C-alpha positions in Angstrom: 178.3 184.0 177.6 181.1 184.2 180.1 182.4 187.5 181.4 183.7 189.2 178.3 187.4 188.8 177.7 190.0 191.0 176.0 192.4 188.9 174.0 195.6 190.2 172.5 196.4 188.0 169.4 199.7 188.2 167.6 201.9 186.2 165.3 204.3 186.6 162.4 202.9 187.1 158.9 201.2 184.0 157.4 200.7 182.6 160.9 197.0 182.4 160.2 195.7 185.4 162.3 193.2 186.8 159.8 191.7 183.5 158.7 191.5 182.3 162.3 189.8 185.4 163.5 187.3 185.3 160.7 186.4 181.7 161.6 186.1 182.6 165.2 183.8 185.5 164.4 181.5 183.0 162.5 181.3 180.9 165.6 181.0 183.8 168.1 178.9 186.5 166.5 179.2 188.9 169.4 183.1 188.8 169.1 184.5 192.2 168.2 187.7 192.1 166.3 190.1 195.0 166.0 192.3 194.1 163.1 195.3 196.4 163.7 196.7 196.2 160.2 193.4 197.2 158.6 193.0 200.1 161.0 196.5 201.2 160.4 196.0 201.0 156.7 192.8 203.2 156.9 194.7 205.7 159.1 197.7 205.9 156.7 195.4 206.1 153.6 193.5 209.0 155.1 196.8 210.8 155.8 199.1 209.8 152.9 198.2 209.9 149.2 199.5 207.0 147.2 198.8 204.1 149.6 196.6 201.7 147.7 195.5 199.3 150.5 196.7 196.8 153.0 198.8 194.8 150.5 200.5 198.0 149.4 201.1 199.0 153.1 202.6 195.6 153.8 204.9 195.9 150.9 206.1 199.4 151.7 205.9 199.2 155.5 208.4 201.4 157.2 208.6 203.6 154.1 205.0 204.9 154.7 204.1 203.9 158.4 205.7 206.3 160.9 205.9 205.7 164.7 203.4 208.5 165.2 200.9 206.7 162.9 201.2 203.6 165.2 200.8 205.8 168.3 197.6 207.4 166.9 196.1 204.0 166.1 197.1 202.7 169.5 195.1 205.5 171.1 192.0 204.6 169.0 192.4 200.9 170.0 192.5 201.9 173.7 189.3 203.9 173.3 187.6 201.0 171.5 188.6 198.5 174.2 187.4 200.9 177.0 184.0 201.2 175.2 183.4 197.5 174.6 185.3 195.5 177.2 182.3 195.1 179.6 179.8 194.0 176.9 181.6 191.9 174.3 184.6 189.7 173.9 187.3 191.8 172.1 190.0 190.2 170.1 192.9 192.5 169.0 194.8 191.1 166.0 198.2 192.8 166.0 201.8 192.2 165.1 204.3 194.8 166.2 207.2 193.2 164.4 207.5 193.9 160.7 210.0 192.6 158.1 211.8 195.4 156.5 214.4 195.6 153.7 217.1 196.3 156.4 215.9 193.5 158.7 213.1 193.9 161.2 211.3 196.7 163.0 209.4 196.5 166.3 206.8 199.2 167.1 205.2 197.9 170.2 202.8 199.3 172.7 204.6 201.0 175.6 204.3 198.9 178.8 202.1 201.8 180.2 199.8 201.5 177.2 199.7 197.8 177.4 198.7 198.0 181.1 195.9 200.3 180.0 194.8 197.8 177.5 194.7 195.1 180.2 194.2 192.0 178.1 192.9 188.9 179.9 195.0 186.6 177.8 197.7 186.9 175.1 197.6 184.4 172.2 200.5 183.8 169.8 199.7 182.0 166.6 202.7 180.4 164.8 203.5 178.0 162.0 206.7 176.3 161.0 209.1 178.2 158.8 208.4 175.8 156.0 204.6 176.3 156.3 205.1 180.1 156.5 207.0 180.0 153.2 204.3 177.8 151.6 201.5 180.2 152.7 203.3 183.4 151.5 204.1 181.7 148.2 200.5 180.7 147.8 199.1 184.2 148.7 201.7 186.9 149.4 199.1 189.6 150.1 201.9 192.2 150.0 204.1 190.2 152.4 207.7 189.9 151.3 209.0 186.4 150.5 211.4 185.4 153.3 213.9 182.6 153.9 213.2 179.9 156.5 215.7 181.5 158.8 213.9 184.9 158.5 210.5 183.3 159.1 211.8 181.6 162.2 213.4 184.8 163.5 210.2 186.8 162.8 208.2 184.2 164.8 210.6 184.3 167.7 210.7 188.1 167.8 206.9 188.2 167.8 206.7 185.7 170.6 209.3 187.6 172.6 207.2 190.8 172.4 204.2 188.8 173.6 206.2 187.3 176.4 207.4 190.7 177.5 203.8 192.0 177.5 202.8 188.9 179.5 205.5 189.4 182.1 204.7 193.1 182.4 201.1 192.3 183.5 201.5 188.8 185.0 199.2 187.7 182.1 199.4 184.2 180.7 200.7 183.8 177.1 199.3 180.9 175.1 201.0 179.8 171.9 198.9 177.9 169.3 200.3 176.0 166.4 198.2 176.9 163.3 199.3 173.8 161.4 197.0 171.8 163.7 193.7 170.8 162.0 191.7 174.0 161.5 188.5 172.9 163.2 190.5 171.7 166.2 192.3 175.0 166.5 189.1 177.1 166.2 187.3 174.9 168.7 190.2 175.3 171.2 190.2 179.1 170.8 186.4 179.5 171.0 186.3 177.3 174.1 188.7 179.8 175.8 186.0 182.4 175.3 182.7 180.5 175.9 
């Protein structure tokens, strides 16, 4: 194994983050994945009665997730990365841009926090707006249905956050099209680790 890397992975909903990280974990058993949405869901469920799970959290989003919830989960993430960065590859699956009934909300790391996270690389997964709509239609998982224009805007906003993070650290940002053949995509990502 190479020197362990910390990878910050992001992308708009239905970009393929969860399925891609699962497949990577099958190929790299020592890969530790911090799935931000799942951790945030657990945090909110412990704190707030009436949140039934991640699909419910996605559907209700800003109605139940407060900025202080995000800040607390951010601190837990920083502690996790500090603990594991020298022994394992760590992949952080996160998306600070959420689609809300009024438009979009961005709850990013502060640049100071992102500097403490110190990722080695930033990866953005994306799909075309048409593919995004097809994926949400096939399995919404609590995600709201969006228009092609909204899907495109969400992807661009997510990429702009990643680019800002990259510029703040002088860290390379890689963008991967998840409409590529799945095995080809997974091979390319795994090769960046091994």
